[in-house]
Each structure stands twice: as structure tokens, then as C-alpha cells.
N, CA and C atoms as an extended XYZ file, in Angstrom:
582
Properties=species:S:1:pos:R:3:atomname:S:1:resname:S:1:resid:I:1 pbc="F F F"
N        73.968       13.487       51.680 N   UNK     1
C        72.923       12.916       51.345 CA  UNK     1
C        71.373       13.057       52.152 C   UNK     1
N        71.116       13.352       53.528 N   UNK     2
C        71.018       13.661       54.422 CA  UNK     2
C        69.272       14.233       53.284 C   UNK     2
N        70.231       15.060       53.103 N   UNK     3
C        69.351       16.690       52.724 CA  UNK     3
C        68.571       15.879       51.057 C   UNK     3
N        69.305       14.986       50.095 N   UNK     4
C        67.943       14.466       48.847 CA  UNK     4
C        67.317       13.302       49.573 C   UNK     4
N        67.734       12.971       50.848 N   UNK     5
C        65.988       11.390       51.428 CA  UNK     5
C        65.616       13.329       51.828 C   UNK     5
N        65.514       14.138       52.608 N   UNK     6
C        64.700       14.385       53.004 CA  UNK     6
C        63.468       15.539       51.707 C   UNK     6
N        64.829       16.012       50.600 N   UNK     7
C        63.527       16.582       49.649 CA  UNK     7
C        62.664       15.467       48.916 C   UNK     7
N        63.372       14.351       48.658 N   UNK     8
C        62.190       12.716       48.641 CA  UNK     8
C        61.104       12.313       49.403 C   UNK     8
N        61.339       12.841       50.357 N   UNK     9
C        60.288       12.397       51.047 CA  UNK     9
C        59.202       12.932       51.605 C   UNK     9
N        59.966       14.615       51.071 N   UNK    10
C        58.303       15.720       50.921 CA  UNK    10
C        58.086       14.893       49.458 C   UNK    10
N        58.494       15.506       48.215 N   UNK    11
C        57.748       14.691       47.219 CA  UNK    11
C        57.191       13.937       47.185 C   UNK    11
N        57.395       13.003       48.218 N   UNK    12
C        56.648       11.092       48.134 CA  UNK    12
C        55.129       11.893       48.769 C   UNK    12
N        55.555       12.321       50.379 N   UNK    13
C        54.835       12.783       51.090 CA  UNK    13
C        53.092       13.893       49.910 C   UNK    13
N        53.942       14.278       49.486 N   UNK    14
C        53.289       15.752       48.446 CA  UNK    14
C        52.078       15.114       47.546 C   UNK    14
N        52.779       14.039       47.014 N   UNK    15
C        51.727       12.706       46.100 CA  UNK    15
C        50.942       12.024       46.688 C   UNK    15
N        51.358       11.580       47.962 N   UNK    16
C        50.326       10.823       48.757 CA  UNK    16
C        49.187       11.648       49.458 C   UNK    16
N        49.097       13.095       49.654 N   UNK    17
C        48.609       13.485       49.811 CA  UNK    17
C        47.897       14.523       48.488 C   UNK    17
N        48.432       13.852       47.403 N   UNK    18
C        47.304       14.651       46.972 CA  UNK    18
C        46.987       13.719       46.273 C   UNK    18
N        47.187       12.011       46.251 N   UNK    19
C        46.016       11.094       45.754 CA  UNK    19
C        45.041       10.939       46.375 C   UNK    19
N        45.492       10.808       48.131 N   UNK    20
C        44.283       11.343       48.815 CA  UNK    20
C        43.387       11.955       48.473 C   UNK    20
N        43.592       13.263       48.311 N   UNK    21
C        42.233       14.360       47.714 CA  UNK    21
C        41.335       13.690       47.159 C   UNK    21
N        42.354       13.331       45.916 N   UNK    22
C        41.369       13.076       44.775 CA  UNK    22
C        40.633       11.797       44.683 C   UNK    22
N        41.008       10.747       45.639 N   UNK    23
C        41.065        9.804       46.423 CA  UNK    23
C        39.306        9.991       47.085 C   UNK    23
N        39.400       11.146       48.200 N   UNK    24
C        37.932       11.794       48.789 CA  UNK    24
C        37.153       12.852       48.679 C   UNK    24
N        37.886       13.267       47.020 N   UNK    25
C        36.813       14.043       46.532 CA  UNK    25
C        36.368       12.973       45.565 C   UNK    25
N        36.460       12.421       44.506 N   UNK    26
C        35.230       11.166       44.292 CA  UNK    26
C        34.597       10.558       45.362 C   UNK    26
N        34.650       10.235       46.266 N   UNK    27
C        34.435        9.449       47.220 CA  UNK    27
C        32.884       10.136       47.303 C   UNK    27
N        33.223       11.100       47.637 N   UNK    28
C        32.206       12.855       48.473 CA  UNK    28
C        30.952       12.692       46.697 C   UNK    28
N        32.006       12.835       45.093 N   UNK    29
C        30.656       13.185       44.292 CA  UNK    29
C        30.265       11.728       43.807 C   UNK    29
N        30.647       11.024       44.444 N   UNK    30
C        29.767        9.177       43.820 CA  UNK    30
C        28.336        9.316       45.160 C   UNK    30
N        27.574        9.894       45.204 N   UNK    31
C        26.530        9.819       46.275 CA  UNK    31
C        25.357        8.849       45.692 C   UNK    31
N        24.920        8.717       46.445 N   UNK    32
C        23.373        8.328       45.628 CA  UNK    32
C        22.429        9.530       45.042 C   UNK    32
N        21.042        8.994       43.654 N   UNK    33
C        21.023        9.390       43.515 CA  UNK    33
C        19.891       10.286       43.275 C   UNK    33
N        19.213       11.412       43.695 N   UNK    34
C        18.459       12.448       44.525 CA  UNK    34
C        17.108       11.868       43.440 C   UNK    34
N        15.725       12.641       44.307 N   UNK    35
C        14.554       12.038       44.254 CA  UNK    35
C        14.167       12.344       42.487 C   UNK    35
N        12.985       11.876       41.422 N   UNK    36
C        12.914       12.364       40.484 CA  UNK    36
C        12.680       14.062       40.477 C   UNK    36
N        13.084       14.373       39.261 N   UNK    37
C        12.160       16.314       39.099 CA  UNK    37
C        10.814       16.464       38.957 C   UNK    37
N         9.933       17.038       39.257 N   UNK    38
C         8.873       17.016       38.280 CA  UNK    38
C         9.321       17.111       37.242 C   UNK    38
N         7.341       17.172       36.960 N   UNK    39
C         7.869       17.092       34.785 CA  UNK    39
C         8.099       18.437       34.093 C   UNK    39
N         8.556       18.430       33.041 N   UNK    40
C         8.993       19.942       32.420 CA  UNK    40
C         7.810       20.150       31.634 C   UNK    40
N         7.742       21.073       31.615 N   UNK    41
C         6.469       22.105       30.167 CA  UNK    41
C         6.024       20.505       29.802 C   UNK    41
N         5.163       20.678       28.914 N   UNK    42
C         4.777       20.031       27.501 CA  UNK    42
C         5.253       20.890       26.566 C   UNK    42
N         5.672       20.759       25.836 N   UNK    43
C         6.111       20.551       24.661 CA  UNK    43
C         5.410       21.049       23.419 C   UNK    43
N         5.838       22.153       22.032 N   UNK    44
C         5.181       22.413       21.216 CA  UNK    44
C         4.757       21.729       20.144 C   UNK    44
N         2.874       21.941       20.051 N   UNK    45
C         2.235       21.111       18.900 CA  UNK    45
C         3.235       21.281       17.706 C   UNK    45
N         3.404       20.080       17.038 N   UNK    46
C         4.351       19.927       15.537 CA  UNK    46
C         3.446       20.063       14.534 C   UNK    46
N         3.497       19.415       13.409 N   UNK    47
C         2.895       19.913       12.400 CA  UNK    47
C         1.900       18.764       11.771 C   UNK    47
N         1.064       19.071       11.082 N   UNK    48
C        -0.035       17.576       11.441 CA  UNK    48
C         0.551       16.550        9.663 C   UNK    48
N         0.944       15.795        9.666 N   UNK    49
C         1.546       15.024        8.975 CA  UNK    49
C         0.511       14.731        8.072 C   UNK    49
N         0.766       14.343        6.677 N   UNK    50
C        -0.075       13.765        5.983 CA  UNK    50
C        -0.950       12.282        6.096 C   UNK    50
N        -1.333       11.838        5.078 N   UNK    51
C        -1.743        9.870        5.336 CA  UNK    51
C        -0.382        9.493        5.877 C   UNK    51
N        -0.941        8.390        6.775 N   UNK    52
C         0.171        7.458        6.622 CA  UNK    52
C         0.443        6.566        5.206 C   UNK    52
N         1.271        5.670        4.681 N   UNK    53
C         0.525        4.885        3.935 CA  UNK    53
C         0.044        4.299        4.030 C   UNK    53
N        -1.317        4.620        2.859 N   UNK    54
C        -2.457        3.474        3.465 CA  UNK    54
C        -2.810        2.092        2.796 C   UNK    54
N        -1.593        0.904        3.229 N   UNK    55
C        -1.440       -0.102        2.166 CA  UNK    55
C        -2.340       -0.898        3.007 C   UNK    55
N        -2.429       -1.001        4.529 N   UNK    56
C        -3.573       -2.174        5.105 CA  UNK    56
C        -5.003       -1.756        4.527 C   UNK    56
N        -5.144       -0.138        3.931 N   UNK    57
C        -6.509       -0.937        3.803 CA  UNK    57
C        -6.409       -1.143        2.295 C   UNK    57
N        -6.664       -2.552        2.475 N   UNK    58
C        -6.948       -3.289        1.175 CA  UNK    58
C        -8.345       -4.563        1.094 C   UNK    58
N        -8.416       -4.861        0.266 N   UNK    59
C        -9.703       -6.090       -0.011 CA  UNK    59
C        -9.495       -6.711       -1.178 C   UNK    59
N       -10.156       -7.978       -1.207 N   UNK    60
C        -9.126       -9.429       -1.593 CA  UNK    60
C       -11.160       -9.724       -1.812 C   UNK    60
N       -11.651       -9.469       -2.818 N   UNK    61
C       -13.241      -10.376       -3.630 CA  UNK    61
C       -12.539      -11.501       -4.007 C   UNK    61
N       -13.045      -12.556       -4.094 N   UNK    62
C       -12.795      -14.014       -4.952 CA  UNK    62
C       -14.558      -14.718       -5.103 C   UNK    62
N       -14.324      -14.848       -6.341 N   UNK    63
C       -15.174      -15.920       -7.319 CA  UNK    63
C       -15.301      -16.979       -7.489 C   UNK    63
N       -15.808      -18.110       -7.266 N   UNK    64
C       -15.377      -19.014       -7.934 CA  UNK    64
C       -16.237      -19.924       -8.812 C   UNK    64
N       -16.330      -20.053      -10.031 N   UNK    65
C       -16.839      -20.862      -11.080 CA  UNK    65
C       -18.462      -19.976      -11.153 C   UNK    65
N       -17.972      -18.149      -11.807 N   UNK    66
C       -19.439      -17.908      -11.593 CA  UNK    66
C       -19.958      -18.355      -13.378 C   UNK    66
N       -18.954      -18.383      -13.659 N   UNK    67
C       -19.840      -19.106      -15.298 CA  UNK    67
C       -20.251      -18.057      -15.600 C   UNK    67
N       -20.007      -16.923      -15.808 N   UNK    68
C       -20.534      -15.834      -16.758 CA  UNK    68
C       -20.723      -15.659      -18.278 C   UNK    68
N       -22.012      -15.632      -18.686 N   UNK    69
C       -21.893      -15.755      -19.981 CA  UNK    69
C       -22.614      -14.051      -20.596 C   UNK    69
N       -22.825      -13.733      -19.528 N   UNK    70
C       -23.593      -11.583      -20.243 CA  UNK    70
C       -21.900      -11.243      -21.845 C   UNK    70
N       -22.897      -10.741      -22.013 N   UNK    71
C       -22.088       -9.878      -23.186 CA  UNK    71
C       -22.470       -8.731      -22.884 C   UNK    71
N       -23.096       -7.720      -21.995 N   UNK    72
C       -23.130       -6.639      -21.315 CA  UNK    72
C       -23.945       -6.281      -19.732 C   UNK    72
N       -22.992       -6.065      -19.198 N   UNK    73
C       -23.497       -5.821      -18.038 CA  UNK    73
C       -22.702       -5.931      -16.798 C   UNK    73
N       -22.874       -5.315      -15.779 N   UNK    74
C       -21.989       -5.734      -14.431 CA  UNK    74
C       -21.568       -7.287      -14.038 C   UNK    74
N       -20.545       -7.941      -14.306 N   UNK    75
C       -20.030       -8.650      -13.869 CA  UNK    75
C       -20.298       -9.306      -12.109 C   UNK    75
N       -19.242       -8.402      -11.448 N   UNK    76
C       -19.338       -8.855      -10.210 CA  UNK    76
C       -18.759       -7.225       -9.257 C   UNK    76
N       -19.169       -7.210       -8.345 N   UNK    77
C       -18.854       -5.698       -7.214 CA  UNK    77
C       -17.258       -6.200       -6.471 C   UNK    77
N       -16.567       -4.868       -5.784 N   UNK    78
C       -16.081       -5.366       -4.668 CA  UNK    78
C       -16.064       -4.048       -3.477 C   UNK    78
N       -16.895       -3.960       -2.504 N   UNK    79
C       -16.864       -2.658       -2.372 CA  UNK    79
C       -15.301       -2.249       -1.422 C   UNK    79
N       -14.805       -1.254       -0.478 N   UNK    80
C       -13.761       -0.844        0.129 CA  UNK    80
C       -14.925        0.312        0.480 C   UNK    80
N       -13.933        0.774        1.718 N   UNK    81
C       -14.312        2.532        2.490 CA  UNK    81
C       -12.972        3.064        2.696 C   UNK    81
N       -12.854        3.859        2.008 N   UNK    82
C       -11.927        4.775        0.555 CA  UNK    82
C       -11.996        5.931        2.366 C   UNK    82
N       -10.189        5.782        2.839 N   UNK    83
C       -10.069        6.684        4.074 CA  UNK    83
C        -9.368        7.629        4.127 C   UNK    83
N        -8.723        8.822        2.854 N   UNK    84
C        -8.459        9.717        2.488 CA  UNK    84
C        -8.766       10.134        1.468 C   UNK    84
N        -8.748       11.056        0.675 N   UNK    85
C        -9.067       12.211       -0.421 CA  UNK    85
C        -8.163       12.116       -0.577 C   UNK    85
N        -7.016       12.103       -0.756 N   UNK    86
C        -5.424       12.475       -2.003 CA  UNK    86
C        -4.797       10.994       -2.428 C   UNK    86
N        -5.683       10.252       -1.823 N   UNK    87
C        -5.296        8.831       -2.218 CA  UNK    87
C        -5.652        8.064       -3.539 C   UNK    87
N        -5.093        7.213       -3.864 N   UNK    88
C        -5.454        6.185       -4.925 CA  UNK    88
C        -5.931        5.113       -5.109 C   UNK    88
N        -6.368        4.816       -5.143 N   UNK    89
C        -7.295        3.092       -5.438 CA  UNK    89
C        -7.364        2.644       -6.192 C   UNK    89
N        -6.093        1.629       -5.934 N   UNK    90
C        -5.496        0.609       -7.269 CA  UNK    90
C        -6.430       -1.076       -7.809 C   UNK    90
N        -6.396       -0.998       -8.388 N   UNK    91
C        -7.169       -2.139       -8.404 CA  UNK    91
C        -6.548       -3.478       -9.677 C   UNK    91
N        -6.292       -4.273       -8.762 N   UNK    92
C        -6.261       -5.523      -10.133 CA  UNK    92
C        -7.240       -6.700      -10.180 C   UNK    92
N        -6.917       -7.322      -11.435 N   UNK    93
C        -8.336       -7.957      -12.160 CA  UNK    93
C        -8.246       -8.988      -12.699 C   UNK    93
N        -8.124      -11.053      -12.245 N   UNK    94
C        -7.308      -11.935      -12.474 CA  UNK    94
C        -8.455      -12.769      -12.606 C   UNK    94
N        -8.624      -13.569      -13.513 N   UNK    95
C        -9.726      -14.465      -13.998 CA  UNK    95
C        -9.632      -14.441      -15.521 C   UNK    95
N       -10.653      -15.605      -15.936 N   UNK    96
C       -10.708      -16.430      -17.048 CA  UNK    96
C       -11.452      -15.613      -17.554 C   UNK    96
N       -10.770      -15.228      -18.948 N   UNK    97
C       -11.920      -14.566      -19.673 CA  UNK    97
C       -11.762      -14.650      -21.215 C   UNK    97
N       -13.095      -14.544      -22.183 N   UNK    98
C       -13.118      -15.549      -22.908 CA  UNK    98
C       -13.908      -14.830      -24.604 C   UNK    98
N       -13.730      -14.527      -25.610 N   UNK    99
C       -14.812      -13.696      -26.349 CA  UNK    99
C       -14.261      -15.055      -27.804 C   UNK    99
N       -15.560      -15.555      -27.709 N   UNK   100
C       -15.774      -16.975      -29.132 CA  UNK   100
C       -16.543      -16.793      -30.515 C   UNK   100
N       -16.426      -18.046      -30.696 N   UNK   101
C       -16.986      -18.617      -32.159 CA  UNK   101
C       -17.505      -17.469      -32.708 C   UNK   101
N       -17.393      -16.467      -33.188 N   UNK   102
C       -16.971      -15.393      -34.140 CA  UNK   102
C       -15.754      -14.891      -35.169 C   UNK   102
N       -15.307      -14.957      -36.244 N   UNK   103
C       -14.182      -14.337      -36.531 CA  UNK   103
C       -14.330      -12.789      -36.531 C   UNK   103
N       -13.640      -12.243      -36.409 N   UNK   104
C       -13.255      -10.763      -35.937 CA  UNK   104
C       -14.006      -10.113      -34.363 C   UNK   104
N       -14.337      -10.998      -33.727 N   UNK   105
C       -15.107      -10.816      -32.203 CA  UNK   105
C       -14.295      -10.150      -31.435 C   UNK   105
N       -15.122       -8.916      -30.572 N   UNK   106
C       -14.204       -8.622      -29.247 CA  UNK   106
C       -15.117       -8.059      -27.617 C   UNK   106
N       -14.865       -8.301      -27.541 N   UNK   107
C       -15.022       -8.115      -25.476 CA  UNK   107
C       -14.283       -7.120      -24.440 C   UNK   107
N       -15.189       -6.409      -24.341 N   UNK   108
C       -14.372       -6.098      -23.493 CA  UNK   108
C       -14.548       -5.305      -21.580 C   UNK   108
N       -13.660       -5.948      -20.787 N   UNK   109
C       -13.459       -6.277      -20.002 CA  UNK   109
C       -13.488       -4.713      -18.926 C   UNK   109
N       -13.884       -4.154      -17.531 N   UNK   110
C       -13.483       -3.100      -17.579 CA  UNK   110
C       -14.227       -2.409      -15.845 C   UNK   110
N       -13.304       -1.621      -15.057 N   UNK   111
C       -13.674       -1.463      -13.913 CA  UNK   111
C       -14.704       -0.093      -13.648 C   UNK   111
N       -15.759        0.181      -12.585 N   UNK   112
C       -16.382        0.941      -12.756 CA  UNK   112
C       -15.950        1.341      -11.545 C   UNK   112
N       -16.415        2.529      -10.319 N   UNK   113
C       -16.328        3.249       -9.424 CA  UNK   113
C       -17.534        3.771       -9.040 C   UNK   113
N       -18.804        3.097       -8.080 N   UNK   114
C       -19.116        3.553       -7.834 CA  UNK   114
C       -19.930        3.898       -9.397 C   UNK   114
N       -20.201        2.445      -10.348 N   UNK   115
C       -21.007        2.693      -11.827 CA  UNK   115
C       -20.197        3.342      -12.832 C   UNK   115
N       -19.155        4.271      -12.182 N   UNK   116
C       -18.223        5.500      -13.215 CA  UNK   116
C       -17.360        4.916      -13.327 C   UNK   116
N       -17.107        5.210      -14.706 N   UNK   117
C       -15.033        4.611      -15.009 CA  UNK   117
C       -14.246        5.690      -14.461 C   UNK   117
N       -12.799        5.572      -14.798 N   UNK   118
C       -12.328        5.733      -14.317 CA  UNK   118
C       -11.618        6.556      -15.040 C   UNK   118
N       -12.067        8.751      -14.890 N   UNK   119
C       -11.453        9.394      -15.660 CA  UNK   119
C        -9.907        9.910      -15.111 C   UNK   119
N        -9.596        9.855      -14.481 N   UNK   120
C        -8.123       10.005      -14.047 CA  UNK   120
C        -7.333        8.952      -12.995 C   UNK   120
N        -6.245        8.497      -13.858 N   UNK   121
C        -5.229        9.221      -15.096 CA  UNK   121
C        -6.298        8.503      -16.402 C   UNK   121
N        -6.886        7.489      -16.281 N   UNK   122
C        -7.532        6.843      -17.338 CA  UNK   122
C        -8.850        5.555      -16.641 C   UNK   122
N        -8.859        5.383      -17.492 N   UNK   123
C        -9.768        3.741      -17.871 CA  UNK   123
C        -8.765        2.937      -17.597 C   UNK   123
N        -9.354        2.598      -17.298 N   UNK   124
C        -8.730        0.230      -16.165 CA  UNK   124
C        -9.569       -0.797      -17.648 C   UNK   124
N        -8.809       -1.232      -18.156 N   UNK   125
C       -10.156       -2.153      -19.071 CA  UNK   125
C        -8.682       -2.963      -19.821 C   UNK   125
N        -9.965       -4.344      -20.078 N   UNK   126
C        -8.728       -5.082      -20.884 CA  UNK   126
C        -9.821       -5.746      -22.232 C   UNK   126
N        -9.247       -5.712      -23.336 N   UNK   127
C        -9.705       -5.816      -24.376 CA  UNK   127
C        -9.024       -6.586      -24.773 C   UNK   127
N       -10.082       -8.064      -25.415 N   UNK   128
C        -9.670       -9.108      -26.073 CA  UNK   128
C       -10.573       -9.233      -27.609 C   UNK   128
N        -9.275       -9.790      -28.739 N   UNK   129
C       -10.054       -9.537      -29.910 CA  UNK   129
C        -9.597      -10.820      -29.961 C   UNK   129
N       -10.516      -11.343      -31.290 N   UNK   130
C       -10.410      -12.931      -32.114 CA  UNK   130
C       -10.542      -12.735      -33.348 C   UNK   130
N        -9.451      -12.423      -34.028 N   UNK   131
C        -9.648      -12.653      -35.251 CA  UNK   131
C        -9.104      -13.725      -35.835 C   UNK   131
N        -9.396      -14.495      -37.091 N   UNK   132
C        -9.079      -15.359      -38.454 CA  UNK   132
C        -9.330      -16.810      -38.271 C   UNK   132
N       -10.193      -16.922      -36.588 N   UNK   133
C       -10.417      -18.273      -36.841 CA  UNK   133
C       -12.348      -18.661      -36.745 C   UNK   133
N       -12.340      -19.455      -36.503 N   UNK   134
C       -14.185      -20.233      -36.527 CA  UNK   134
C       -14.583      -21.051      -35.707 C   UNK   134
N       -15.846      -20.667      -34.820 N   UNK   135
C       -15.660      -21.874      -34.104 CA  UNK   135
C       -15.282      -21.926      -32.854 C   UNK   135
N       -14.244      -21.141      -31.865 N   UNK   136
C       -13.331      -21.234      -31.883 CA  UNK   136
C       -14.009      -20.994      -30.819 C   UNK   136
N       -13.197      -21.494      -28.982 N   UNK   137
C       -13.517      -21.336      -28.203 CA  UNK   137
C       -13.016      -21.166      -27.150 C   UNK   137
N       -12.061      -20.174      -26.209 N   UNK   138
C       -10.544      -20.113      -25.972 CA  UNK   138
C       -10.583      -19.620      -24.939 C   UNK   138
N       -11.057      -20.258      -23.642 N   UNK   139
C       -10.825      -19.770      -21.953 CA  UNK   139
C        -9.198      -19.413      -21.630 C   UNK   139
N        -8.993      -18.284      -21.308 N   UNK   140
C        -7.417      -18.054      -21.320 CA  UNK   140
C        -7.285      -17.196      -19.968 C   UNK   140
N        -6.637      -17.133      -19.029 N   UNK   141
C        -6.646      -16.039      -17.894 CA  UNK   141
C        -6.024      -15.134      -18.106 C   UNK   141
N        -6.478      -14.117      -17.401 N   UNK   142
C        -5.894      -12.788      -17.903 CA  UNK   142
C        -6.124      -11.424      -16.690 C   UNK   142
N        -4.468      -10.499      -16.784 N   UNK   143
C        -4.603      -10.315      -15.753 CA  UNK   143
C        -4.771       -8.540      -16.473 C   UNK   143
N        -5.545       -7.870      -15.265 N   UNK   144
C        -5.398       -6.190      -16.106 CA  UNK   144
C        -5.233       -5.503      -14.770 C   UNK   144
N        -4.764       -4.450      -14.657 N   UNK   145
C        -4.711       -3.213      -13.399 CA  UNK   145
C        -4.685       -2.185      -13.373 C   UNK   145
N        -4.945       -1.372      -13.153 N   UNK   146
C        -4.590        0.208      -12.667 CA  UNK   146
C        -4.892        1.131      -11.398 C   UNK   146
N        -4.319        2.034      -12.071 N   UNK   147
C        -5.103        3.213      -10.721 CA  UNK   147
C        -6.148        4.422      -10.625 C   UNK   147
N        -6.610        4.983       -9.845 N   UNK   148
C        -7.687        5.929      -10.367 CA  UNK   148
C        -7.178        6.682       -9.112 C   UNK   148
N        -7.539        8.651       -9.009 N   UNK   149
C        -7.293        8.704       -8.096 CA  UNK   149
C        -8.548        9.827       -8.528 C   UNK   149
N        -8.781       11.305       -7.071 N   UNK   150
C        -9.420       11.984       -7.619 CA  UNK   150
C       -11.047       11.264       -6.850 C   UNK   150
N       -10.785       10.565       -6.357 N   UNK   151
C       -12.423        9.704       -5.862 CA  UNK   151
C       -12.356       10.057       -4.149 C   UNK   151
N       -13.671       10.296       -4.134 N   UNK   152
C       -13.489       10.774       -2.502 CA  UNK   152
C       -13.931        9.789       -1.521 C   UNK   152
N       -13.671       10.400       -0.343 N   UNK   153
C       -13.606        8.844        0.617 CA  UNK   153
C       -14.820        8.259        0.534 C   UNK   153
N       -15.147        7.493        2.014 N   UNK   154
C       -16.167        6.975        2.014 CA  UNK   154
C       -16.717        5.755        1.103 C   UNK   154
N       -17.242        5.076        1.486 N   UNK   155
C       -18.056        3.269        0.744 CA  UNK   155
C       -18.025        3.746       -0.713 C   UNK   155
N       -17.034        2.518       -1.625 N   UNK   156
C       -16.804        2.479       -2.770 CA  UNK   156
C       -17.294        1.265       -3.342 C   UNK   156
N       -17.657        1.230       -4.667 N   UNK   157
C       -18.288       -0.192       -5.364 CA  UNK   157
C       -17.394       -0.530       -6.164 C   UNK   157
N       -17.002       -1.371       -6.008 N   UNK   158
C       -15.305       -1.370       -7.737 CA  UNK   158
C       -16.329       -2.270       -8.596 C   UNK   158
N       -16.628       -1.959       -9.293 N   UNK   159
C       -17.320       -3.302      -10.346 CA  UNK   159
C       -16.838       -3.681      -12.030 C   UNK   159
N       -16.451       -4.864      -11.712 N   UNK   160
C       -15.687       -5.971      -13.353 CA  UNK   160
C       -17.149       -5.479      -13.595 C   UNK   160
N       -17.208       -5.399      -15.066 N   UNK   161
C       -18.122       -4.944      -16.343 CA  UNK   161
C       -17.476       -5.730      -17.366 C   UNK   161
N       -18.243       -6.110      -18.601 N   UNK   162
C       -17.873       -6.791      -20.053 CA  UNK   162
C       -18.852       -5.818      -20.437 C   UNK   162
N       -18.247       -5.898      -22.031 N   UNK   163
C       -19.714       -4.493      -22.915 CA  UNK   163
C       -18.659       -5.418      -24.232 C   UNK   163
N       -19.287       -4.112      -24.931 N   UNK   164
C       -18.542       -4.611      -26.398 CA  UNK   164
C       -17.533       -3.399      -26.972 C   UNK   164
N       -16.683       -3.153      -27.497 N   UNK   165
C       -15.714       -2.777      -28.005 CA  UNK   165
C       -15.970       -1.927      -29.489 C   UNK   165
N       -15.348       -0.327      -29.066 N   UNK   166
C       -16.077        0.627      -29.569 CA  UNK   166
C       -15.829       -0.144      -31.225 C   UNK   166
N       -16.736        0.569      -31.612 N   UNK   167
C       -16.823       -0.038      -32.826 CA  UNK   167
C       -16.459       -1.477      -33.688 C   UNK   167
N       -17.127       -2.444      -32.205 N   UNK   168
C       -17.654       -3.408      -32.744 CA  UNK   168
C       -19.167       -4.042      -32.394 C   UNK   168
N       -19.878       -5.003      -32.185 N   UNK   169
C       -21.776       -5.107      -31.846 CA  UNK   169
C       -20.467       -5.789      -30.599 C   UNK   169
N       -22.133       -6.306      -30.277 N   UNK   170
C       -22.020       -7.738      -29.255 CA  UNK   170
C       -21.217       -8.822      -29.252 C   UNK   170
N       -20.362       -9.239      -28.988 N   UNK   171
C       -20.009      -10.836      -29.052 CA  UNK   171
C       -20.510      -11.185      -27.959 C   UNK   171
N       -19.898      -12.948      -28.233 N   UNK   172
C       -19.865      -13.947      -27.274 CA  UNK   172
C       -19.314      -13.717      -26.503 C   UNK   172
N       -19.130      -12.883      -25.068 N   UNK   173
C       -18.293      -13.082      -24.075 CA  UNK   173
C       -18.260      -13.765      -22.975 C   UNK   173
N       -17.244      -14.375      -21.888 N   UNK   174
C       -17.674      -15.499      -20.825 CA  UNK   174
C       -16.514      -14.581      -20.163 C   UNK   174
N       -16.972      -15.184      -18.468 N   UNK   175
C       -16.154      -14.661      -17.512 CA  UNK   175
C       -16.385      -16.054      -16.401 C   UNK   175
N       -15.282      -16.178      -16.203 N   UNK   176
C       -14.830      -16.829      -14.217 CA  UNK   176
C       -15.181      -18.453      -15.327 C   UNK   176
N       -14.978      -18.800      -15.607 N   UNK   177
C       -15.403      -19.673      -16.663 CA  UNK   177
C       -14.419      -21.161      -16.200 C   UNK   177
N       -15.056      -22.120      -14.589 N   UNK   178
C       -14.476      -23.232      -14.288 CA  UNK   178
C       -13.251      -22.644      -13.487 C   UNK   178
N       -12.936      -21.572      -13.401 N   UNK   179
C       -12.038      -21.467      -11.772 CA  UNK   179
C       -12.330      -20.397      -11.384 C   UNK   179
N       -11.271      -19.485      -10.696 N   UNK   180
C       -11.991      -18.202       -9.683 CA  UNK   180
C       -11.003      -16.811      -10.515 C   UNK   180
N       -11.909      -15.779      -10.057 N   UNK   181
C       -12.036      -15.056      -10.351 CA  UNK   181
C       -12.204      -13.728       -9.188 C   UNK   181
N       -10.658      -13.099       -9.535 N   UNK   182
C       -10.139      -12.095       -7.957 CA  UNK   182
C       -10.367      -10.635       -8.388 C   UNK   182
N       -11.246       -9.446       -7.233 N   UNK   183
C       -11.269       -8.674       -7.256 CA  UNK   183
C       -10.260       -7.461       -6.318 C   UNK   183
N        -9.117       -7.323       -6.369 N   UNK   184
C        -8.260       -7.025       -5.663 CA  UNK   184
C        -8.522       -5.069       -5.416 C   UNK   184
N        -8.526       -4.773       -4.337 N   UNK   185
C        -8.603       -3.085       -4.274 CA  UNK   185
C        -7.843       -2.880       -2.923 C   UNK   185
N        -6.758       -1.526       -3.350 N   UNK   186
C        -5.895       -1.385       -2.113 CA  UNK   186
C        -5.743        0.346       -2.293 C   UNK   186
N        -5.900        0.951       -1.558 N   UNK   187
C        -5.873        2.215       -0.951 CA  UNK   187
C        -4.697        2.740       -1.358 C   UNK   187
N        -3.611        3.637       -1.732 N   UNK   188
C        -2.081        3.900       -2.023 CA  UNK   188
C        -2.293        5.516       -1.510 C   UNK   188
N        -0.727        5.699       -0.894 N   UNK   189
C        -0.325        7.010       -0.860 CA  UNK   189
C        -0.296        7.479       -2.662 C   UNK   189
N        -0.322        8.303       -2.726 N   UNK   190
C        -0.175        9.613       -4.277 CA  UNK   190
C         1.011        9.031       -4.609 C   UNK   190
N         1.457        8.953       -5.826 N   UNK   191
C         3.087        8.835       -6.286 CA  UNK   191
C         3.977       10.444       -6.107 C   UNK   191
N         5.227       10.354       -5.741 N   UNK   192
C         5.639       11.324       -6.111 CA  UNK   192
C         6.375       11.807       -7.098 C   UNK   192
N         6.154       10.992       -8.119 N   UNK   193
C         6.171       10.871       -9.636 CA  UNK   193
C         5.182       11.765      -10.067 C   UNK   193
N         3.653       11.890       -9.397 N   UNK   194
C         2.775       12.518      -10.268 CA  UNK   194
C         2.433       14.451      -10.401 C   UNK   194
């Protein structure tokens, strides 16, 4: 029995010694942080990215009660500075547009960029025709919009114009009767589907 007790004491002493060594090692390795090291070498230069989403480059021009009765010409303009060569301009028009008084009358409102209509992808326009009526004067709210690409960077004057429809003469057109007319222009990144 004495022999067994002596063995047990030896085992217990080894366990205690092992535990003490482990605690001592942990205490030694848990020292304070050293001073910061010197800066590392600069990284490799990255690739040039494409334009950021240009939705922050937009402008809205609003006009109230312009009561413009011209049948052919520029109604109003709204200028924007286009920042990137590969972006589009999105244009939206909201206002009161009217053709009136004559049976079979037609008026065309359209957008120009520095005096020229868009050709890529196509024109931005609204055509209003009234037939089967006589002596009418129907002022109605209208909204039309579209995109234009292949425009250079820099200042662009976006114009709202009115004129005749192909195959028709000039009729009694009216823009902005007793209400607001808005021209909204926004520079946007190309569609991934183009």
C-alpha cells in the first residue's frame, strides 16, 4: 500500500509540475506589444476603372405659366455639362401640350442637343394629333422621355422645340398653359444590354 501511495504521489507531482510549466509559459508569451514596425512598400498600381455611376450629374429646369403659343421654334432650353464621353443623356419632359381648333391638326414636340435632334438611338419626340373635332381647345398634361448617346463631353444645351408633323402643315400648338413645364436631364452610364 505504501508503494501504491508513493506512485500516486509521483504522478500527482508530475501533473503539478506540468501545470506550473504551462502557466509559466503562458505568462511569458503574454507580454506587451512591441513598437509599430516601419511602413511596408507601396502596392501595385490598380487598373483604371470606368466612370462611376453618373446619376449625381443631373439638372431639372422648371418654368411656370410660359403660355407659349408658337407653332414652330424653340420653346425652352436646359443646359448641362456632360462629364464622360461614353455616357448617355436621359431627358424627360412634363408639361401641358395642346393642338387645337382645326380638324385633323397635328403638332410635334421634340428634343434637341446643341440644336440637333438625337440620332443614336433615335429622336426623342411627342406627336399630338386631333381629328374628328371642330373648334376644340383641349389642354392636356403630357410626359415624354428618351435617351441619347454619342454626345461629346462639355456643355450641352437641351432644347424643347415645337413644329409640324411630317405630312401636315403648321397648326395651332400651345405649350405650358397656366401650369409648370419641366425639362429634366440626367447623365447616366450605358446600359449593359446595348
